[in-house]
C-alpha positions in Angstrom: -14.3 -17.1 -90.7 -17.8 -17.7 -92.2 -20.7 -16.6 -90.1 -22.0 -20.2 -89.9 -18.7 -21.3 -88.5 -18.7 -18.6 -85.9 -22.3 -19.6 -84.9 -21.3 -23.2 -84.7 -18.2 -22.4 -82.6 -20.4 -20.4 -80.1 -22.9 -23.3 -79.8 -19.9 -25.6 -79.2 -18.8 -23.7 -76.1 -22.3 -22.6 -74.9 -22.2 -25.2 -72.2 -19.4 -23.6 -70.3 -21.2 -20.6 -68.9 -23.9 -23.0 -67.6 -21.3 -25.3 -66.1 -19.9 -22.2 -64.3 -23.3 -21.5 -62.9 -23.8 -25.1 -61.9 -20.3 -25.2 -60.3 -21.2 -22.1 -58.1 -24.4 -23.9 -57.0 -22.4 -27.0 -56.3 -19.9 -25.2 -54.1 -22.7 -23.7 -52.0 -24.7 -27.0 -51.9 -23.4 -30.1 -53.7 -26.7 -32.0 -53.8 -28.5 -29.0 -55.2 -25.8 -28.5 -57.9 -26.0 -32.1 -59.0 -29.8 -32.1 -59.1 -29.9 -28.8 -61.0 -27.5 -30.4 -63.7 -29.7 -33.5 -63.9 -32.9 -31.6 -64.2 -31.5 -29.4 -66.9 -30.2 -32.3 -69.0 -33.5 -34.2 -68.6 -35.7 -31.3 -69.6 -33.6 -29.4 -72.1 -34.1 -29.5 -75.8 -30.5 -28.7 -76.6 -28.3 -31.0 -78.7 -26.9 -34.2 -77.3 -23.4 -32.8 -77.6 -24.3 -29.9 -75.4 -26.2 -32.1 -72.9 -23.3 -34.6 -72.7 -20.9 -31.8 -71.7 -23.2 -31.0 -68.8 -23.5 -34.7 -68.0 -19.7 -35.0 -68.0 -19.4 -32.2 -65.5 -22.1 -33.9 -63.4 -20.0 -37.2 -63.3 -16.9 -35.4 -62.2 -18.9 -33.4 -59.6 -20.3 -36.6 -58.2 -16.7 -37.8 -57.6 -15.8 -34.5 -55.9 -18.9 -34.7 -53.7 -18.2 -38.3 -52.7 -14.5 -37.4 -52.2 -15.5 -34.6 -49.8 -17.7 -37.0 -47.8 -14.9 -39.6 -47.8 -12.6 -36.9 -46.4 -14.8 -36.9 -43.2 -14.3 -40.7 -42.7 -12.6 -41.7 -39.5 -9.5 -43.5 -40.7 -9.7 -47.2 -39.9 -8.4 -50.5 -41.4 -6.8 -50.1 -44.9 -7.4 -46.3 -44.9 -4.9 -45.9 -42.0 -2.3 -47.8 -44.0 -2.9 -45.7 -47.1 -2.7 -42.4 -45.2 0.6 -43.5 -43.6 1.9 -44.5 -47.0 0.9 -41.2 -48.5 2.5 -39.2 -45.6 5.7 -41.3 -46.0 6.1 -39.5 -49.3 7.2 -36.5 -47.3 9.9 -38.5 -45.4 11.8 -40.2 -48.2 13.4 -39.5 -51.5 11.4 -40.6 -54.6 13.5 -43.7 -55.3 13.5 -44.9 -51.7 9.8 -44.2 -51.4 8.7 -46.2 -54.4 11.0 -49.1 -53.6 9.7 -49.6 -50.0 6.0 -48.8 -50.6 3.6 -51.7 -50.4 2.9 -54.9 -48.5 3.3 -57.8 -50.9 4.7 -56.1 -54.0 7.4 -53.7 -52.8 9.3 -52.3 -55.7 6.9 -53.9 -58.3 3.7 -51.9 -58.6 5.5 -48.6 -58.9 3.0 -46.3 -60.4 0.7 -45.9 -57.3 3.6 -44.7 -55.0 4.7 -42.5 -57.9 1.1 -41.1 -58.0 1.2 -40.6 -54.2 4.6 -38.9 -54.4 3.4 -36.4 -57.0 0.2 -35.6 -55.0 2.3 -35.0 -51.9 4.5 -32.5 -53.7 1.4 -30.6 -54.7 -0.9 -30.9 -51.7 1.5 -31.7 -48.9 0.3 -33.7 -45.9 -3.4 -33.1 -46.5 -5.0 -36.5 -46.3 -8.4 -34.8 -47.0 -7.2 -33.6 -50.4 -5.6 -37.0 -51.1 -8.7 -39.1 -50.5 -10.9 -36.5 -52.4 -8.7 -36.8 -55.5 -8.5 -40.6 -55.4 -12.3 -40.8 -55.0 -12.9 -38.2 -57.8 -10.7 -40.1 -60.2 -12.5 -43.4 -59.5 -16.0 -42.1 -59.8 -15.3 -39.6 -62.5 -13.6 -42.1 -64.8 -16.5 -44.5 -64.4 -19.0 -41.7 -65.2 -17.1 -40.5 -68.2 -16.7 -44.1 -69.6 -20.5 -44.5 -69.1 -21.0 -41.2 -71.0 -18.9 -42.5 -73.9 -21.0 -45.7 -74.2 -24.2 -43.7 -74.0 -23.0 -41.2 -76.6 -22.0 -43.9 -79.1 -25.4 -45.6 -78.7 -27.3 -42.3 -78.8 -28.8 -42.9 -75.4 -30.2 -39.8 -73.6 -27.5 -38.5 -71.2 -30.1 -38.3 -68.4 -30.2 -42.1 -68.4 -26.5 -42.3 -67.9 -26.7 -39.7 -65.1 -29.3 -41.7 -63.2 -27.3 -45.0 -63.6 -24.3 -43.2 -62.2 -26.3 -41.7 -59.4 -27.6 -45.1 -58.4 -24.0 -46.4 -58.4 -22.8 -43.4 -56.3 -25.6 -43.8 -53.8 -24.9 -47.5 -53.2 -23.7 -47.8 -49.6 -21.7 -51.0 -50.2 -19.7 -49.5 -53.1 -19.1 -46.1 -51.4 -17.8 -47.8 -48.2 -15.1 -49.5 -50.3 -14.2 -46.4 -52.2 -12.0 -45.3 -49.3 -10.5 -48.8 -48.7 -9.4 -50.1 -52.1 -7.4 -47.0 -53.2 -4.9 -48.8 -55.4 -7.5 -50.9 -57.0 -9.7 -47.9 -57.6 -6.9 -46.0 -59.4 -6.0 -49.0 -61.5 -9.7 -49.5 -62.5 -10.0 -45.8 -63.4 -7.2 -46.4 -65.9 -8.8 -49.6 -67.1 -12.0 -47.7 -67.9 -10.1 -45.2 -70.0 -8.2 -47.9 -71.8 -11.4 -49.9 -72.4 -13.5 -47.1 -73.9 -10.6 -45.7 -75.9 -9.9 -49.2 -77.4 -13.5 -50.3 -78.1 -15.3 -46.9 -78.7 -12.5 -44.9 -80.4 -10.2 -47.6 -81.7 -7.2 -46.3 -79.8 -4.7 -48.5 -77.9 -3.3 -46.7 -74.9 -0.3 -49.0 -74.2 1.3 -46.6 -71.7 -1.9 -46.5 -69.7 -2.1 -50.3 -69.8 1.4 -50.5 -68.3 0.5 -47.9 -65.7 -2.6 -49.8 -64.7 -0.6 -53.0 -64.0 2.0 -51.0 -62.2 -0.8 -49.6 -60.0 -2.5 -52.9 -59.2 -1.5 -56.2 -60.7 -5.1 -57.5 -60.8 -5.8 -55.1 -63.7 -3.8 -57.4 -65.9 -6.9 -59.5 -66.1 -8.8 -56.8 -68.0 -5.9 -55.9 -70.3 -5.6 -59.5 -71.4 -9.4 -59.7 -72.0 -9.2 -56.6 -74.2 -7.0 -58.4 -76.6 -8.8 -61.8 -76.6 -9.5 -62.8 -80.3 -13.3 -62.5 -80.9 -14.0 -60.1 -78.0 -15.9 -57.9 -80.4 -18.1 -60.7 -81.7 -21.7 -61.2 -80.6 -22.6 -64.3 -78.7 -24.2 -66.5 -81.3 -24.1 -70.2 -82.3 -21.2 -69.5 -84.5 -19.1 -67.8 -81.8 -19.9 -70.2 -79.0 -16.6 -72.1 -79.5 -14.7 -68.8 -78.9 -16.6 -68.1 -75.7 -16.3 -71.8 -74.6 -12.5 -71.5 -75.0 -12.6 -68.3 -72.9 -14.6 -70.1 -70.3 -12.1 -73.0 -70.3 -9.2 -70.5 -69.9 -10.9 -68.8 -66.9 -11.7 -72.1 -65.2 -8.1 -73.2 -65.5 -6.4 -69.9 -65.0 -4.4 -71.0 -62.0 -2.7 -73.8 -63.9 -2.1 -71.6 -66.9 -0.6 -68.8 -64.7 1.7 -71.3 -63.0 2.9 -72.6 -66.3 3.6 -69.1 -67.7 5.4 -68.1 -64.4 7.7 -71.1 -64.8 8.7 -69.9 -68.2 9.4 -66.2 -67.3 12.7 -65.4 -65.7 13.2 -62.7 -63.0 11.2 -61.1 -60.3 9.0 -58.4 -61.7 5.5 -57.1 -61.8 4.4 -59.6 -64.4 5.7 -62.6 -62.5 4.3 -61.1 -59.3 0.8 -60.8 -60.9 0.9 -64.3 -62.3 2.2 -65.8 -59.1 -0.7 -64.2 -57.2 -3.1 -65.6 -59.9 -1.7 -69.1 -59.6 -2.5 -69.4 -56.0 -6.0 -69.1 -54.4 -6.3 -66.7 -51.5 -8.8 -66.8 -48.6 -8.8 -63.9 -46.1 -11.2 -63.3 -43.4 -14.0 -62.3 -45.8 -17.5 -63.5 -46.1 -18.4 -65.4 -49.3 -20.6 -63.6 -51.7 -24.3 -64.0 -50.7 -27.0 -65.5 -53.0 -28.5 -62.0 -53.0 -25.4 -60.5 -54.4 -25.0 -63.2 -57.0 -28.6 -62.8 -58.0 -28.1 -59.1 -58.4 -25.0 -59.7 -60.5 -26.9 -62.1 -62.8 -29.8 -59.6 -63.1 -27.4 -56.8 -64.0 -25.9 -58.9 -66.8 -29.4 -60.1 -68.0 -30.7 -56.6 -68.2 -27.8 -55.5 -70.3 -27.9 -58.5 -72.6 -31.7 -58.3 -73.1 -31.4 -54.7 -74.2 -28.6 -55.5 -76.6 -29.9 -58.8 -78.1 -33.7 -58.3 -77.8 -35.1 -54.8 -77.2 -32.5 -52.7 -79.0 -31.3 -54.8 -82.0 -29.3 -51.9 -83.4 -26.9 -52.1 -80.4 -25.7 -55.4 -81.8 -24.2 -53.5 -84.8 -21.8 -51.6 -82.5 -18.8 -53.9 -82.1 -17.3 -51.7 -79.4 -20.4 -52.0 -77.2 -20.5 -55.7 -77.9 -16.9 -55.9 -76.7 -17.7 -54.0 -73.5 -20.7 -56.2 -72.8 -18.5 -59.3 -73.3 -16.0 -57.8 -70.8 -18.9 -57.5 -68.3 -19.9 -61.1 -69.0 -16.4 -62.5 -68.6 -15.8 -60.6 -65.4 -18.9 -62.1 -63.9 -17.9 -65.5 -65.1 -14.5 -65.1 -63.3 -16.3 -64.0 -60.1 -18.6 -67.0 -60.1 -15.9 -69.5 -61.0 -13.8 -68.3 -57.9 -16.5 -68.2 -55.2 -14.4 -70.6 -53.1 -11.6 -68.0 -53.0 -13.3 -65.2 -50.9 -10.5 -62.6 -51.4 -10.3 -63.1 -55.1 -14.1 -63.2 -55.7 -14.7 -60.2 -53.5 -12.0 -58.2 -55.3 -13.3 -59.0 -58.7 -16.9 -58.6 -57.6 -16.0 -55.0 -56.8 -14.6 -54.6 -60.3 -17.8 -56.1 -61.7 -20.0 -53.8 -59.8 -17.9 -50.9 -61.0 -19.2 -51.7 -64.4 -22.8 -51.3 -63.2 -23.4 -47.7 -64.6 -22.5 -48.9 -68.1 -24.7 -52.0 -67.9 -27.6 -50.1 -66.3 -27.4 -47.3 -68.9 -27.8 -49.8 -71.7 -30.6 -51.7 -69.8 -32.6 -48.5 -68.9 -32.4 -47.2 -72.4 -35.1 -49.6 -73.4 -37.6 -47.6 -71.4 -39.2 -44.7 -73.4 -38.2 -41.3 -72.0 -41.8 -40.1 -71.7 -42.4 -42.9 -69.2 -39.0 -42.8 -67.6 -38.7 -39.1 -67.0 -41.1 -38.8 -64.0 -39.5 -41.8 -62.4 -36.0 -40.4 -62.9 -36.9 -37.1 -61.3 -38.4 -38.8 -58.2 -35.4 -41.2 -58.0 -33.0 -38.3 -57.2 -34.2 -37.4 -53.7 -34.8 -41.0 -52.9 -31.2 -41.9 -53.9 -29.9 -39.0 -51.8 -31.9 -40.3 -48.8 -30.4 -43.8 -49.4 -26.9 -42.4 -49.4 -27.4 -40.5 -46.1 -29.0 -43.6 -44.6 -26.0 -45.5 -45.7 -23.7 -43.2 -43.7 -25.7 -44.1 -40.6 -25.8 -47.8 -41.3 -22.1 -48.1 -42.3 -19.7 -50.1 -40.2 -17.3 -47.2 -40.8 -17.7 -43.8 -39.0 -18.1 -40.4 -40.7 -17.8 -37.0 -39.1 -20.8 -35.8 -41.2 -24.0 -37.5 -42.0 -27.2 -35.5 -42.5 -24.9 -32.4 -42.7 -24.0 -33.4 -46.3 -27.5 -32.2 -47.3 -26.7 -28.6 -46.7 -23.0 -28.0 -46.0 -21.0 -26.1 -48.7 -18.0 -27.8 -50.2 -15.4 -25.7 -48.4 -16.6 -26.5 -44.9 -15.6 -30.2 -45.5 -11.9 -29.0 -45.4 -11.9 -26.6 -42.6 
């Protein structure tokens, strides 16, 4: 092998010893490990490929840390049901378990109970391990999807890391991460499918099926991914396309009912379309004007970066497609405000796209200006997260202890 190739190969893997060091720091003190990784990426002059490897580790580590914190949550509400469902995997055969699992969709959304069953065979009745893995998959997939977008736009990885840290520190999102487990796993799959399709041009049909078999609401995104013109910029010429999409969204219930009437049988597709054809209102508060205003600001920041401040972004059809997915999701949320359950569920999906939108928006700020602010933001965001544990309507065994407890103590 030529000397240059050997040198290139060594540079390619040079991130791994550092990741090992960061992992050791993380095990001793998770916040310190995360901050060390961020500070290194922000200040290092190494190549973007090297820094993105460190950033990818950082995103997965965030998921592990939040999963460890979730493992200290006192089970209440939906989490009790999910834990019971998980523990049932030890009481039944696989076929019996997947057929009886669920409330509304027994025997239809089959991948999530399959996922539970596999985890139970590996970890046994440890609900702490279970919630840690589900949380890690959710946050890790969002972080890695954000990394993919940042890499394709040549955005500094520290920007993506900050966007992800803001998302991780948000108390309202974190509190739901241990309640909407099926939805979280489905959305994790959706994020992989979305970035593979739009960034790398790969269609992951098996993953698409698994997403729907985890939570039927993910069918919404999979249909959007194949909408004609989804990769097109919003211009005067493409307005008819987006007007048609808007019309479809505003009339989705009638369209779903029409399709259901034409499909025979009782299966996950008819189940999803039947749910879509009827409005649902549970005992949930309607989205506040503050939340709607935040949603609009999130979309506006992303669109301003793409269409005004960073014109080169418009040349990336994959990123345009992802920005259109964000736009259509918000349109769906706003058009269903009268249905509190539906708008709340899809608002959570929309907010889960925040790290991508924020990364694109923050990239408009020069790094020489942003760097000091980004450094200061880290302890402030950690303080916000700890405060959220005190403010939360849910109870956690640990609060300020997360600032200094090593990882292994969470599971003793």
